[in-house]
N, C-alpha and C positions, 0 to 999 in steps of 0.2 A: 127613628133617631133624628134628633134635631141638634142645633148648636147655638151657644151663647158665649159670652166672654166671662172669664173667671181669673182670679189670681190665687196663688198658693205659695207659701214659703217653704214647702217641703222640698228638700234637695232631690234631684232626679237620681234614680238608681244607676249604679254602675252597669254599663252594657257589656255583654259577653255572649258568645255564640249559643250556649245552652239555654239562656233565657229566651231566646228567639226561636227555640226549637218547636216544631210542630211534630209531636211524637205519635207514631202510628204503631199500636201494639199488634203484633202478629202472633197468633196461636198456631204454631207450625203444623200441627196435625190437621187443622181445619182450613188452611189457607188455599193451597192448590196441590193436587196430586199430579206429578209429572210422569209417573211410571205405572199407573193403573193398578197399584196394589191396595188402593182404598184409603191410603194415609197421605196427608200432605207432606211435603219434603222441601229441602233447601233449593233444589233446582226449580221447583214450582215458585218459590218466593223470588228467586233471581229473575224468572221470566216475567214477573209483574212489576219490576222496578220502574219501568217507564210509566205504567199506570199510576203508581204512587206519586211519581214526580209530576205527572200531569195534574193531579189533584192539588198539589202544593205541599206534599209531605217532604220534610228534609231530615227526619230522624226516625229510625226504626228501632222499636223495642221488641226483641225476640223473647218469647217465653222459652223455657229451657229446651235446649236441643242436645243436651249431653247424654251420655250412656246412662241407662236407667232401667230398672225392672218394670217401670210404667204402672205401678199400682196407683200412683196419684198423677198420672199423665205427665211424667217428666220432672215433677218437683221432688221426687225421691231419687236424687242423683247418686250414682255409684262411682262415677269417674268424671271429674270436671275437665279432663283433657281429651276425652274421647267423645265423638258424636254418636248419638243413638243410631244404630246401623240403618234402620228404615228411613231415617231422615237424610243420611248422607255419610261422608267419611271424616276424616281426620282422627259356735255350737255350745249350747248350754250356757248362755251368757244372759245377764240381763242389763238393760240400759234404759235411760230415760227417753221416752218418745211421746211428744205431745200430739203428734198427728197420726202417723201410720207406723207399723213395725219396720217398714222399709225406709222410714225417715227418722233415724236416730238423731236426737239433739246432740250436736257436737259439744265436746267439753272445751269451751273457750278458755278455761282457766289453765289448760295445758299449753305451754308455750310451743312445744313441738307441733301440736295440731294447728296453732295459729300460723306458724311459719309455713306449714304445708299449704294452708289456705291462701296465704299471701302469694306463694309461688304459683298457685293456680290462677289467681287474679292477674299476676304479671304475665303469665303465659298468653292470655287473650289480649291484654293491652298491648303487648309487643307485636301481636298480629294485626293491630289497628282498630280494635273496638274502641268506641268513644265514651264508654262509661258503663255503669251498672245500676240496675234497679235491684236492690237487695231484699229478698223475701223474708218477711217476719223478722226483721233485723233486731228489734229490741228484745228478742227472746235469747240473744246470745248470753246475756248475764242474768243469772238467777240467784235467789237466796242460797247461800252456800250449804245450808242444812236441809234444803228441800222439805220444809215442813208441810204438814197437811193444812188445807184451807180451813178457816173458821166456818162453822155452820151458820149461814146467814138466811137461808131459805129451807127450813126443815121439810117442806113439801117436795123438794127436789132430791133425787138420788145422788147427784153430784153437785158440788159447790164450786164456785169460781175461785181459782187459785192464782189469778192474774197478778195480784200484788207480790207473789213470791216467784213467779216465773217470767215476768216481763219487766224490762228496764231495771235490772238488778244493780247492785252497788258498783260493779266494774264496767257498766255499759259504756259510759263516756270515755273511760280509759281505753277500751277496745277500739272505739271509733277513731280516737286520736292516733292510736298506734297504726290502724289501717291507713290513715292519711299519711302519716310519716313514712311508713314502710313501703307504701304502694302508690296511693292515689296522687299525692303531691308531686310525683315525678312526671305526671301527665296532665295535659289540658283536657280533663274528662268530666263527664256529668255523673253526679251521684244522687240517687233517689232511694230513700229508705222506706220500706213498708213498716209502719209502726202501729200495730194494734194496741188498744188499751191506752193510747196516748192522744187525748182529745182536748185537753185544756190548754190555754194559751201559754202558761208558764212552762209546762212540760215540753210543748213544742218548741218554745224559745230555746230551751237547753240543747236542742238538737240542730237548729237551723239558724240561730242568730249569727250574723257575720263575725262578730267578735269571738264566738266560740270556735270557729274554724273546724266544724265537724261535717254535717251534711249540707248539700246545696238545696235539696227539696225533700219532702216526705209525703207519703200517703197516710193520713190518719185513719181512713176507712169510714169516717162519719158520714160522708156523702153516699156511700153504698150500703149503709145500714139504717137509713132513716125510717124504714118501715119494718124493722125487726120488732118482734113482740117481747113481752116481759119474760117469756119462756125461752127466748133465743131467736135465732134467725128465722125459724119456720113457725113462730107464733104470729098471730094476726095483729097488725097495727096499721091502720089505714094511713097512707101517705098524706101529709098535709104540706101544701106549698109554703106555708108560713115557716116550716122547719128548714126548708132549703134556703129561704130568705134569711133566716137567722144565721145559718152556717156561712152563707155567702158573705154577709156583712162581717161576721166574726173574723174570717181569715183574710178577706180583702183589706180590712182595716188594721188587722193585727200585725201582719208581716212587715209592713214598712216601719213599725215602731222599733224593731230590732234588726232592720235591714235583712230580713229573711226573704224567701222567695216562694211563691205559690206554685204548686202543681195543680193545674186546672183540668178536671176530668169529671165524668159522670159514670163511665162504664169501664169494666175490666174483665179479665178472664174468671174471676171469682164471684161474679154477680149476675143477676138478671139484667137485661138491657133497660136503660133508663126510659126509652121510648115506651116500653110496655109497662114499666113499674110506675113511673112518675108522670107520664103523659097519657097517650092512648094509641094503641095499634089497630083500633077499629078502622075499617076501610074509609069511612067518611072523614076521619080525623088524622089518619096516619101521616100523610105527606106534610100537612100543616104543622102537626106536632113535632115531627122530626126537624123541620126548619126552625121552629121556635127554640128547640134545644140547641140547635146549631148557633143561633143568635146569642143565646145565653153563654155558651162556651167560648165563642170567638171574640167576645167583647170584654172578657175579664182579664185582669193583669196577671201575668205569670207565664209559665211554660205549659202549652196545651198538649194534652194526651187524648188520642182517639183510639178506640178499639176497632179492629178490622170489621168492616160491614156497617159501621156507624154512619159512614158517608153516603150510604144508599138507603138508610132507614130500615136495616134489618131488625126483626122483631124476635120476641121470645118463641119458645116451642109452641106448637099448636095446642089449643085447649083440649082436644080430644086425646092427647097422648096419655097413656096409663103409666103406672110406675115401672112396668116392664120395658118401657121405651127410654127411660132415663138410664144413663150408664155411669154417671159420675159417682164415685165412692162416697163423697160427703152427703149428697142428697139421699142416696139409697140407704146409707147408714142411719140418717136422721129419721127417715120414714119407718125403717124397721124398729128403731128404738121407741118411737111414739106408738106404733102398732102393738109392740110388746107391752108397753105400759097400759094401753087401753084394753087389751085382751082380744081374744079371737072374735072375728066377725064385727069388729068395731067399725063405725062409720069414719072413713078416712078422707071424705071429700074435701073437708076444710084444709087438710094437709096438702092434698093435691093442688088445691088452689094456690097455696103459698109456694109450693115447689114450682108451679108454672110461672110465678112472679120472680122467684129469687134463686132457683137452683143454678149451680155453676154450668150445667149443660147449656143454658141459654146463651152465655157469652162464648161458648165453644162450638156452636153449630158450624158446619162447613160453610165456607164462603160461597155466596151465590153470584156466579159469574155470568150466566146466561140462562136461557130457558130450555137447554138440552137436558138429557138425562142426568140426574144428580147435580143439577145446576151448573154443569161444566166443571165441577170441582174434581171429579175423577172419572176415568173411563172404566174403572173396576165395576163389576156388578154389585159389589157390596162395600160401600164406604165405611170407614171405621165407626162413623156415627151417622144416624139418619139425617138427611137433609130436610130442612123445613119445607112443608108442602106449599108454601106461598111463593116459591122461587120463580114460577112462570111469569108472575107479574112483578116481582121485586128482585131485580138482578142488575148487575153492573151494565151489561150490554144495552138493556132497554133504557138506561138513563144517560148514557154517555152523550147522545146526540139530542137530548131534550133540554131546551133552555129553561124549562120550569121544574126539572127534576130535583130531588133531594141532593143528588151528586152535584148538579150545577150550582145549587145554592151554597153548598159547602165550599165548592171551588171558589165561588165569588167572595164568600166571607173570609176564607183563608187568605186570598189575595189582598182584601181590604185590611186584614189584620197585619200582614207584612208591610203594606204600603204605609199604614198609619201606626207603625210600631211604637212611636213615642206616646201615643194615646192608649192603644189597646194592650200593649205588652208592658210598657214601662210606666204608663200613666197612673195617676192617683185615682182613687175610687171613693165615691160617697153614695151611700144608700139614701134614697129620698123617702119621705113619709108618704105612704100610699095605703090602700086597703090591705088588710092582713094577708089576703090570699093572692095579692099581686106584687110584682117587683118593678121598680124603676130606679135606675142609678145613673150617676154621672161618671164618665171617665174623662180625665183632663190632664193637661200638662201646664207648667208654669207659664203665665202670661200668654196663653194661647187659647184656642177654642176648646170648649167642653162639649162632649157628646152625651146626649140623653138617650138611654136605652130603655 
């Protein structure tokens, strides 16, 4: 990074706490088990708050902790006001379900349902939570007639119906009502997950300041750059030029309508960026993890990290077979492809894609030290297998090393906070470089610009 002088007429963004947030996503089942039952829990999270503070984290995003049958690891919530018991305390019908039978799509057209949901949101805000990341938010509103999708790919058994079940006619009405009835009463953060919403105009409708809807959103385009034409587990080699294109698009688009970026590469629904977009081979792993840290920590917006990203955690081992994967999405996809191909089909290509993209990768137990089960649990059987690389890649081994991935993240997060006017609130300009490389400027009015 170097610096020169620049001038710009763009007004500085309004400053607020959530824009300066460094958000650390915790997947409770995989973070730390405090009672040796093999499953991470809330006391385990609480015991590591000092660790997160030492890294520079100031905001925690908890994946669901609510009461649930756990068919989809907590995203199939049965009671928003009760905690899933292992984490801690506090008939003949049919219904629309886009995900799992235990995840019915709620009828947002029903006012009683909406009021009950708003009461659940108030319940936690009154207890002091600072905001919500709302899962699959733009599926709240659907075409009222629920029509069948058009056949656009005759070779596929099922067709995409996204135009009928995502961002329906009442979507923005619902968001404005949520704000009016709940969110505007609090100084809180709102982040919406919006699949099928990847173009600038659609995004503007959700996050433009004048619209008064969401503060940030996840479009998902950063975590599906290597999806194939047949879907998530189809092959499509990652190209750095695509990340470059997306980075330029959103870093330069958001200021046009005073929107705000959510800066991330990893989450609980994806493979880890280190393994997918860089390299987890021993000779490259540390350098690659630091490269991705530099990318993330120098982009304007609110930064989101997934647990373990700060120590360079990688995807599942290459030798794992399908029997070692436990997530319903990946296993269902494998079974569907195997059924389509027929008995005895060669599935090695599918296993390669699972190893890159399966949700299991982002949910592996946290690697705390080199003791049994990486210090995650004292149980003889953790809820999910620990990655076999934990003796070399763990928190304890990196805490006192000045050259570790952890130390680099800590340094970059401190720099990001110190130079917030540049790295969080600053303007962005992508420079012309070779197609497979990126170089950009982050700068503030009448002050130094930083070349990355």
